[in-house]
C-alpha positions as CSV (number, residue, x, y, z in Angstrom):
1,X,12.9,29.2,-36.5
2,X,15.1,29.1,-39.7
3,X,18.9,29.7,-39.7
4,X,21.5,29.8,-42.4
5,X,23.7,27.3,-40.6
6,X,22.6,24.6,-38.1
7,X,25.4,23.3,-35.9
8,X,24.7,19.7,-34.9
9,X,26.1,17.6,-32.1
10,X,25.9,13.8,-32.6
11,X,26.2,11.4,-29.6
12,X,26.6,7.7,-30.7
13,X,28.7,6.8,-33.7
14,X,27.5,3.2,-34.4
15,X,25.9,2.1,-37.6
16,X,23.3,4.8,-37.6
17,X,25.6,7.6,-36.4
18,X,28.1,6.8,-39.1
19,X,25.4,6.7,-41.7
20,X,24.1,10.1,-40.6
21,X,27.6,11.7,-40.7
22,X,28.1,10.3,-44.2
23,X,24.7,11.7,-45.3
24,X,25.3,15.2,-43.9
25,X,28.8,15.3,-45.3
26,X,27.4,14.6,-48.8
27,X,24.3,16.7,-48.5
28,X,24.7,19.5,-45.9
29,X,22.0,21.6,-47.7
30,X,19.4,18.9,-47.9
31,X,16.6,20.6,-45.9
32,X,13.7,22.0,-48.1
33,X,13.9,25.4,-46.4
34,X,17.6,25.7,-47.2
35,X,20.4,26.3,-44.8
36,X,23.3,24.1,-44.0
37,X,23.6,21.2,-41.4
38,X,27.1,21.1,-40.1
39,X,28.5,18.6,-37.5
40,X,30.2,20.6,-34.8
41,X,30.7,17.9,-32.2
42,X,30.6,14.1,-31.7
43,X,30.7,11.7,-28.8
44,X,30.9,7.9,-28.4
45,X,32.2,5.3,-26.1
46,X,35.5,4.9,-28.0
47,X,37.4,7.5,-29.9
48,X,39.8,5.1,-31.6
49,X,37.4,2.5,-32.8
50,X,37.6,2.0,-36.6
51,X,34.7,3.8,-38.4
52,X,33.7,4.2,-42.0
53,X,33.7,8.0,-41.5
54,X,36.7,10.2,-40.6
55,X,36.0,12.0,-37.3
56,X,39.6,13.3,-36.8
57,X,38.6,16.8,-37.8
58,X,35.5,17.0,-35.6
59,X,35.4,18.3,-32.0
60,X,35.4,15.3,-29.7
61,X,33.5,15.0,-26.4
62,X,34.2,12.2,-23.9
63,X,30.9,13.0,-22.1
64,X,27.7,13.1,-24.2
65,X,26.1,15.4,-21.6
66,X,28.8,18.0,-22.2
67,X,28.2,17.7,-25.9
68,X,24.4,18.1,-25.4
69,X,24.9,21.3,-23.3
70,X,27.7,22.8,-25.4
71,X,27.1,26.3,-26.8
72,X,28.8,25.2,-30.0
73,X,25.8,23.3,-31.3
74,X,22.2,24.3,-32.0
75,X,20.7,20.8,-32.3
76,X,21.5,17.6,-30.5
77,X,21.1,14.1,-32.0
78,X,21.1,11.2,-29.6
79,X,22.0,7.8,-31.0
80,X,23.4,6.2,-27.9
81,X,20.5,3.9,-27.0
82,X,19.1,2.7,-23.7
83,X,16.3,4.0,-21.6
84,X,18.4,5.6,-18.9
85,X,22.0,6.4,-18.2
86,X,24.0,8.7,-20.5
87,X,21.3,8.8,-23.2
88,X,18.6,10.1,-21.0
89,X,21.0,12.5,-19.2
90,X,22.2,13.9,-22.5
91,X,18.7,14.4,-23.9
92,X,17.6,16.2,-20.7
93,X,20.7,18.4,-20.8
94,X,20.0,19.5,-24.4
95,X,16.3,20.2,-23.7
96,X,17.2,22.1,-20.5
97,X,19.5,24.2,-22.6
98,X,16.7,25.0,-25.0
99,X,18.0,22.9,-27.9
100,X,15.9,20.7,-30.3
101,X,16.6,17.0,-29.9
102,X,16.4,14.2,-32.5
103,X,16.7,10.7,-31.3
104,X,16.4,7.1,-32.6
105,X,16.1,5.7,-29.1
106,X,12.8,3.7,-28.8
107,X,13.5,2.6,-25.2
108,X,14.0,6.2,-24.1
109,X,10.8,7.4,-25.7
110,X,8.7,4.4,-24.7
111,X,9.7,4.6,-21.0
112,X,10.2,8.3,-20.5
113,X,8.5,9.9,-23.4
114,X,5.8,11.7,-21.4
115,X,8.2,13.5,-19.0
116,X,10.6,14.4,-21.9
117,X,7.7,15.7,-23.9
118,X,6.7,17.9,-21.0
119,X,10.3,19.2,-20.7
120,X,10.6,19.9,-24.4
121,X,7.3,21.7,-24.7
122,X,8.1,23.8,-21.6
123,X,11.3,24.9,-23.3
124,X,9.5,25.5,-26.6
125,X,11.8,23.1,-28.6
126,X,11.1,20.0,-30.7
127,X,11.7,16.4,-29.6
128,X,11.5,14.2,-32.6
129,X,12.0,10.4,-32.9
130,X,10.9,9.2,-36.4
131,X,13.8,6.8,-36.5
132,X,12.8,5.1,-33.2
133,X,10.1,3.0,-35.0
134,X,10.4,1.2,-38.3
135,X,13.7,2.9,-39.3
136,X,13.2,4.7,-42.5
137,X,9.6,3.8,-42.9
138,X,7.6,6.8,-41.8
139,X,5.3,5.3,-39.2
140,X,5.7,8.0,-36.6
141,X,5.0,10.8,-39.1
142,X,2.0,8.9,-40.4
143,X,0.4,8.8,-37.0
144,X,1.5,12.2,-35.6
145,X,0.9,14.2,-38.7
146,X,-1.0,12.5,-41.5
147,X,-3.8,11.0,-39.4
148,X,-4.5,13.6,-36.8
149,X,-7.9,14.1,-38.6
150,X,-9.0,10.6,-37.9
151,X,-9.8,8.5,-34.8
152,X,-7.4,5.5,-34.8
153,X,-8.9,2.2,-33.7
154,X,-5.8,0.0,-33.9
155,X,-2.2,-0.3,-35.1
156,X,-0.6,-3.7,-35.6
157,X,2.3,-5.2,-37.5
158,X,5.9,-6.5,-37.7
159,X,8.2,-4.1,-35.9
160,X,11.4,-6.1,-35.3
161,X,13.5,-7.0,-38.3
162,X,15.7,-9.4,-36.4
163,X,12.7,-11.6,-35.4
164,X,11.2,-11.4,-38.8
165,X,14.5,-12.5,-40.4
166,X,14.7,-15.5,-38.0
167,X,11.1,-16.6,-38.5
168,X,11.4,-16.2,-42.3
169,X,14.6,-18.3,-42.4
170,X,13.0,-21.0,-40.1
171,X,10.0,-21.2,-42.5
172,X,11.9,-21.2,-45.8
173,X,15.0,-23.2,-44.8
174,X,13.5,-25.6,-42.3
175,X,16.2,-24.8,-39.7
176,X,15.8,-24.6,-35.9
177,X,15.7,-21.3,-34.0
178,X,19.1,-21.6,-32.5
179,X,20.8,-22.2,-35.9
180,X,19.1,-19.2,-37.5
181,X,19.8,-17.0,-34.6
182,X,23.5,-17.8,-34.8
183,X,23.5,-17.0,-38.5
184,X,21.7,-13.7,-37.8
185,X,24.4,-12.8,-35.3
186,X,27.1,-13.5,-37.8
187,X,25.4,-11.4,-40.4
188,X,24.9,-8.5,-37.9
189,X,21.1,-8.7,-37.8
190,X,21.2,-9.8,-34.2
191,X,23.2,-8.5,-31.2
192,X,25.6,-10.8,-29.3
193,X,22.9,-10.6,-26.5
194,X,19.7,-10.9,-28.6
195,X,17.3,-10.7,-25.6
196,X,15.8,-7.3,-26.5
197,X,14.9,-8.5,-30.0
198,X,14.0,-12.2,-29.6
199,X,12.3,-11.6,-26.2
200,X,9.9,-9.1,-27.8
201,X,11.0,-6.1,-25.8
202,X,12.2,-4.1,-28.7
203,X,8.9,-4.5,-30.5
204,X,7.1,-3.6,-27.3
205,X,9.0,-0.3,-27.0
206,X,7.9,0.5,-30.6
207,X,4.3,-0.4,-30.3
208,X,4.1,1.5,-27.0
209,X,5.2,4.6,-28.9
210,X,2.8,4.0,-31.7
211,X,-0.1,3.5,-29.3
212,X,0.7,6.8,-27.6
213,X,0.6,8.6,-31.0
214,X,-2.5,6.8,-32.2
215,X,-4.6,7.3,-29.1
216,X,-3.3,10.6,-27.7
217,X,-2.0,9.1,-24.5
218,X,1.3,8.8,-22.7
219,X,3.6,5.9,-23.7
220,X,2.8,3.1,-21.2
221,X,5.4,0.5,-21.9
222,X,4.9,-1.1,-18.5
223,X,1.4,-2.1,-19.4
224,X,2.4,-4.1,-22.6
225,X,1.9,-7.8,-22.6
226,X,5.1,-9.3,-24.1
227,X,6.0,-12.7,-25.5
228,X,9.0,-13.3,-27.7
229,X,10.0,-15.9,-30.3
230,X,12.6,-17.7,-28.3
231,X,10.1,-20.5,-27.6
232,X,9.1,-21.0,-31.2
233,X,9.9,-24.5,-32.4
234,X,10.4,-25.6,-36.0
235,X,7.6,-28.1,-35.5
236,X,5.1,-25.3,-35.0
237,X,6.5,-23.4,-38.1
238,X,5.9,-26.5,-40.2
239,X,2.5,-27.4,-38.8
240,X,1.3,-23.8,-39.1
241,X,2.3,-23.8,-42.8
242,X,0.3,-27.1,-43.3
243,X,-2.7,-25.2,-42.0
244,X,-2.1,-22.3,-44.4
245,X,-0.3,-19.8,-42.0
246,X,3.1,-18.3,-41.3
247,X,4.3,-17.4,-37.8
248,X,5.2,-13.8,-37.3
249,X,6.0,-11.7,-34.3
250,X,3.0,-9.3,-34.2
251,X,2.9,-6.1,-32.1
252,X,-0.5,-4.6,-31.7
253,X,-2.4,-1.9,-29.9
254,X,-6.2,-1.9,-29.9
255,X,-8.5,0.7,-28.4
256,X,-12.0,-0.1,-27.1
257,X,-14.5,1.4,-24.6
258,X,-12.7,-0.5,-21.9
259,X,-9.2,1.0,-22.6
260,X,-6.2,0.0,-24.6
261,X,-4.6,-3.5,-25.1
262,X,-0.9,-3.4,-26.1
263,X,0.7,-6.7,-26.8
264,X,3.5,-8.5,-28.6
265,X,3.1,-12.1,-29.4
266,X,4.1,-14.7,-32.0
267,X,1.0,-15.0,-34.1
268,X,-0.2,-16.8,-37.2
269,X,-1.0,-14.9,-40.4
270,X,-2.6,-16.5,-43.4
271,X,0.0,-17.2,-46.1
272,X,-1.6,-14.8,-48.6
273,X,-1.9,-12.0,-46.0
274,X,0.5,-9.0,-46.4
275,X,2.1,-9.7,-43.0
276,X,2.9,-13.2,-44.0
277,X,4.4,-11.9,-47.3
278,X,6.7,-9.4,-45.5
279,X,9.8,-11.6,-45.3
280,X,13.4,-11.1,-44.2
281,X,14.2,-8.1,-42.1
282,X,11.3,-6.0,-43.4
283,X,8.8,-4.2,-41.1
284,X,5.2,-3.8,-41.8
285,X,2.3,-2.0,-40.2
286,X,-1.5,-1.8,-40.5
287,X,-3.3,1.4,-39.2
288,X,-7.1,1.3,-38.9
289,X,-9.0,4.6,-38.6
290,X,-12.7,5.2,-38.4
291,X,-12.8,7.6,-41.3
292,X,-9.8,6.7,-43.5
293,X,-10.2,2.9,-43.1
294,X,-7.1,0.7,-43.2
295,X,-3.6,1.8,-44.3
296,X,-0.7,-0.6,-44.8
297,X,2.9,0.5,-44.9
298,X,6.0,-1.7,-45.3
299,X,9.7,-1.0,-45.5
300,X,13.1,-1.5,-43.9
301,X,13.1,-1.2,-40.2
302,X,16.8,-0.9,-39.5
303,X,20.2,-0.3,-41.1
304,X,22.5,2.6,-41.6
305,X,20.8,4.1,-44.7
306,X,17.1,3.9,-43.8
307,X,17.5,4.9,-40.1
308,X,19.9,7.7,-40.9
309,X,17.4,8.9,-43.5
310,X,14.7,9.1,-40.8
311,X,17.1,11.0,-38.5
312,X,17.9,13.4,-41.3
313,X,14.1,13.9,-42.0
314,X,13.6,15.0,-38.4
315,X,16.6,17.3,-38.6
316,X,15.0,18.8,-41.7
317,X,11.8,19.4,-39.8
318,X,13.7,21.3,-37.1
319,X,15.5,23.3,-39.8
320,X,12.2,24.3,-41.5
321,X,10.7,25.5,-38.2
322,X,8.0,22.8,-37.9
323,X,6.2,23.1,-34.6
324,X,3.7,20.6,-33.1
325,X,3.3,18.6,-29.8
326,X,5.8,15.8,-29.3
327,X,2.8,13.4,-29.3
328,X,-0.6,14.1,-30.8
329,X,-1.7,16.4,-28.0
330,X,0.1,18.8,-25.6
331,X,2.3,17.0,-23.1
332,X,0.3,18.4,-20.1
333,X,-2.7,16.6,-21.3
334,X,-1.1,13.2,-21.7
335,X,-2.2,10.5,-19.4
336,X,-1.4,6.7,-19.3
337,X,-4.0,4.7,-21.0
338,X,-6.3,2.3,-19.1
339,X,-4.9,-1.2,-19.7
340,X,-7.4,-3.8,-20.8
341,X,-7.3,-7.2,-19.0
342,X,-5.8,-9.5,-21.7
343,X,-7.7,-12.5,-20.3
344,X,-10.9,-10.9,-21.5
345,X,-9.6,-10.5,-25.0
346,X,-11.4,-12.5,-27.7
347,X,-9.5,-14.2,-30.5
348,X,-8.8,-17.3,-32.5
349,X,-5.9,-19.5,-31.6
350,X,-3.7,-22.3,-32.7
351,X,-3.2,-25.2,-30.2
352,X,-0.6,-27.9,-30.6
353,X,-0.7,-31.0,-28.4
354,X,1.9,-33.7,-28.1
355,X,0.2,-36.9,-27.1
356,X,0.7,-40.6,-26.7
357,X,-0.2,-42.7,-29.7
358,X,-3.1,-44.6,-28.1
359,X,-6.9,-44.9,-28.6
360,X,-9.2,-42.2,-27.2
361,X,-6.6,-39.4,-27.0
362,X,-8.4,-37.1,-29.6
363,X,-11.7,-37.7,-28.0
364,X,-10.4,-36.7,-24.6
365,X,-8.8,-33.5,-25.9
366,X,-12.0,-32.6,-27.8
367,X,-14.3,-33.3,-24.9
368,X,-12.2,-31.2,-22.6
369,X,-12.2,-28.3,-25.0
370,X,-16.0,-28.6,-25.5
371,X,-16.6,-28.7,-21.7
372,X,-14.6,-25.5,-21.3
373,X,-16.5,-23.8,-24.1
374,X,-13.9,-23.8,-26.8
375,X,-15.1,-24.4,-30.3
376,X,-12.8,-26.1,-32.8
377,X,-12.5,-24.6,-36.3
378,X,-10.0,-26.9,-38.0
379,X,-8.0,-30.0,-37.0
380,X,-4.8,-31.7,-38.1
381,X,-3.1,-34.9,-37.0
382,X,0.2,-35.4,-38.7
383,X,2.9,-37.8,-37.4
384,X,6.3,-36.1,-37.4
385,X,9.5,-38.1,-37.8
386,X,11.7,-38.4,-34.7
387,X,9.0,-36.8,-32.4
388,X,8.5,-38.2,-29.0
389,X,4.7,-38.4,-29.5
390,X,2.1,-37.6,-32.0
391,X,1.3,-33.9,-32.5
392,X,-2.3,-32.9,-32.8
393,X,-3.0,-29.4,-34.0
394,X,-6.2,-27.5,-34.1
395,X,-7.4,-23.9,-34.6
396,X,-10.3,-22.5,-32.5
397,X,-13.1,-20.1,-33.2
398,X,-13.0,-16.8,-31.3
399,X,-12.8,-17.4,-27.6
400,X,-11.9,-15.4,-24.5
401,X,-8.3,-16.0,-23.5
402,X,-9.3,-16.8,-19.9
403,X,-11.5,-19.6,-21.2
404,X,-8.7,-20.9,-23.5
405,X,-6.1,-20.8,-20.7
406,X,-8.3,-22.7,-18.4
407,X,-8.9,-25.4,-21.1
408,X,-5.2,-25.7,-21.7
409,X,-4.5,-26.2,-18.0
410,X,-7.0,-29.0,-17.9
411,X,-5.7,-30.7,-21.0
412,X,-2.1,-30.4,-19.7
413,X,-3.1,-32.7,-16.8
414,X,-4.5,-35.5,-19.1
415,X,-2.4,-38.7,-18.7
416,X,-2.1,-39.0,-22.5
417,X,-0.7,-35.5,-23.0
418,X,3.2,-35.5,-22.9
419,X,3.8,-31.8,-22.5
420,X,2.0,-28.5,-21.9
421,X,0.0,-27.6,-25.0
422,X,1.5,-24.9,-27.2
423,X,-0.6,-21.8,-27.8
424,X,-0.1,-19.3,-30.7
425,X,-2.6,-16.6,-31.4
426,X,-4.1,-16.1,-34.9
427,X,-3.6,-12.5,-36.0
428,X,-6.8,-10.5,-36.1
429,X,-5.7,-8.2,-38.9
């Protein structure tokens, strides 16, 4: 439905919330269908915290749930964050009151998206979350709207700007993970507790949402296979570059006749590949369809401006009366996808061994791989200054992960191998 004035309640006044208030203050009539967007209530953890936007003239709510249910707003914007607690309670309150909801909360949608979609559609109101994935880069709209006429086979890319910044700086500056992480925290790219980012969980939330949109299923975050970048060593960054690769945290979702495989892993991308070229805090995504082919999008994945712009775009959709299912199909038809056993997945890999400098080591490693059925594609032995042993690096041809893991287990027990071999996947896009 269209209205002359849309009264908007905003819960969460951090970086994105402040950016949104500034935007709506400057451009209240931004929506294509006309009408005015007016802030009629705000809520946050602290009323007195310094902010770049003056909130003294706005109605204040200590409880975001009370703001969500207030009769003084027509649309509720949730920017609190977190999969449960006040964020979930406030969104449910707004939907139960028959109000449209716009959120940037990827954890909430990834873990409770199906049930919230059912509630929203039962009340006949939109639940929109463009800003939850890739900030201002329209990945959600691309899958939910632009590609409904295609059958998506896979989505994959870089979905966490913090990790991309850290890996880029490690590669370009030759600095260790801990040093770059500390700098990222000083610059505001990483939280004081960076676990959600560097542990891969943030990217897993996002790829779970994209998988649901791409494949017409319920978000199934619990089925995602997750590995972060906190174990990445500078040695592997350097050796991967010598082989012609850069290390990136790649989130992917692939559909096959067996089901869907959703995973987040540090992966190697060829240096001339678009993913390897996406540096700093950029996000990037490949979408592969059976009819359209491959689409690549890249852009900022966070920040006040880009993310607030995505929230505003969703508000504009509500104001123009756009109606469609929360995901690609009605909520009552959404089912969790069938997870694929990752051990059966085929792919190429990078293996790094730290071995004693003695005769016969390379032969022992090669023989063990051959006996396990792992074929070597390329090989590099490069002494590294101040290393405890000699690193040997190789890449494999495509092999089942179960076979590769069994081979690594055997090699780890060789007397000449000083530590468990390091496995990094080579991106398949």
